[in-house]
C-alpha positions in Angstrom: -16.7 5.5 15.4 -16.1 4.2 11.9 -12.4 4.7 12.2 -12.2 2.7 15.4 -14.8 -0.1 14.9 -15.5 -1.1 11.3 -19.1 -1.8 10.7 -18.5 -5.1 8.9 -17.7 -6.8 12.2 -21.2 -6.8 13.9 -20.1 -8.7 17.0 -17.3 -6.3 17.8 -19.4 -3.2 17.0 -22.2 -4.4 19.3 -19.7 -5.3 22.0 -18.1 -1.9 22.0 -21.2 0.3 21.4 -23.3 -1.5 24.0 -20.6 -1.3 26.7 -21.7 0.9 29.6 -20.1 4.3 29.2 -18.4 6.1 32.0 -18.2 9.8 32.3 -15.0 11.9 32.5 -15.3 15.2 34.3 -13.3 18.2 33.0 -10.4 17.7 35.3 -10.2 13.9 34.7 -8.3 12.2 31.9 -8.4 8.9 30.3 -6.2 6.1 31.3 -2.7 7.0 29.8 -2.2 3.6 28.2 -5.6 3.9 26.5 -4.7 7.5 25.3 -1.4 6.2 23.9 -3.2 3.3 22.0 -5.8 5.7 20.6 -3.1 8.2 19.5 -1.1 5.3 17.9 -4.3 4.1 16.1 -5.1 7.6 14.8 -1.5 8.4 13.8 -0.4 5.1 12.3 -3.8 4.0 11.0 -4.9 7.3 9.5 -2.1 9.9 9.1 0.7 7.6 7.9 -1.7 5.7 5.6 -2.9 9.0 4.2 0.7 10.1 3.5 1.7 6.8 1.9 -1.4 6.8 -0.3 -0.8 10.4 -1.3 2.8 9.6 -2.4 1.5 6.8 -4.5 -1.1 9.0 -6.1 1.5 11.6 -6.9 3.8 8.9 -8.4 1.0 7.5 -10.5 -0.1 10.7 -12.1 3.5 11.6 -13.0 3.8 8.5 -15.2 3.7 9.3 -19.0 1.5 6.3 -19.6 -1.1 7.1 -16.9 -4.7 7.6 -17.8 -7.5 7.8 -15.2 -10.0 6.3 -17.7 -7.7 3.4 -18.5 -7.2 2.6 -14.8 -11.0 2.6 -14.3 -11.5 0.4 -17.3 -8.8 -2.0 -16.0 -11.0 -2.6 -12.9 -14.3 -2.4 -14.8 -13.3 -5.1 -17.2 -16.9 -5.8 -18.4 -17.5 -2.2 -19.2 -20.5 -1.9 -16.9 -19.7 1.8 -16.1 -19.2 1.0 -12.4 -16.9 -0.9 -10.1 -18.7 -3.3 -7.8 -17.5 -5.9 -5.2 -17.1 -8.6 -7.8 -15.0 -6.8 -10.4 -12.9 -5.1 -7.7 -12.1 -8.6 -6.3 -11.4 -10.0 -9.7 -9.1 -7.2 -10.6 -7.1 -7.6 -7.3 -6.8 -11.4 -7.8 -5.6 -10.8 -11.4 -3.0 -8.4 -10.0 -1.7 -11.0 -7.6 -3.5 -9.9 -4.4 -6.0 -12.2 -2.6 -8.2 -10.0 -0.5 -10.9 -11.3 1.9 -14.5 -10.3 1.4 -14.2 -7.8 4.3 -11.2 -6.2 2.6 -13.0 -5.8 -0.7 -16.1 -4.4 1.0 -13.8 -2.0 2.9 -12.1 -0.7 -0.3 -15.4 -0.2 -2.1 -17.0 1.5 0.9 -14.1 3.9 1.2 -14.2 4.9 -2.4 -18.0 4.9 -2.7 -19.0 8.4 -1.7 -22.7 8.3 -2.6 -23.4 5.1 -0.8 -24.8 3.0 -3.7 -22.3 0.1 -3.1 -20.5 0.7 -6.3 -17.8 3.1 -7.6 -18.6 5.3 -10.6 -16.0 6.9 -12.7 -16.3 10.3 -10.9 -15.8 8.6 -7.5 -12.8 6.6 -8.8 -11.1 9.5 -10.4 -11.5 11.6 -7.3 -10.1 8.8 -5.2 -6.9 8.3 -7.2 -6.0 11.9 -7.9 -3.6 13.6 -5.5 -5.3 15.8 -2.9 -4.9 19.6 -3.2 -4.5 20.0 0.5 -2.2 18.7 3.1 -2.6 18.0 6.8 -0.5 21.1 7.5 -2.5 23.7 5.6 -5.9 23.0 6.9 -5.9 26.2 8.9 -5.6 29.2 6.7 -4.8 32.6 8.3 -6.7 35.4 6.6 -4.6 38.2 5.1 -4.2 41.3 7.2 -6.2 44.3 6.1 -4.3 47.5 5.2 
């Protein structure tokens, strides 16, 4: 549900979640147009975004002047030991991007894995390092026994 309806938009979330559901039997399918839209949302919104971010992560760590700690400190300019909404927004504005409050909240929520509304160094470094898996190797075939 979080992928489809962001929780920052209470009106839209209520409208969608309070809509009367209808049941599909095993032999029934969704409306084909709705299936295409859902597939496009998942593919374009999730898979393509993941791939683009992964490429940027790989390019970033290849740089000779890259340091995870220096990147964290660039955002945590006041050296508070965490990145919150205010210093995330200030960093983005300083870099020439002017995000809305919803966008800043979305960024922090995506990187904040422990739910305390701020990003610690461990969460930050985990978020910017390249992933060690890909979408294609999620299914591992066990080796054959001899």
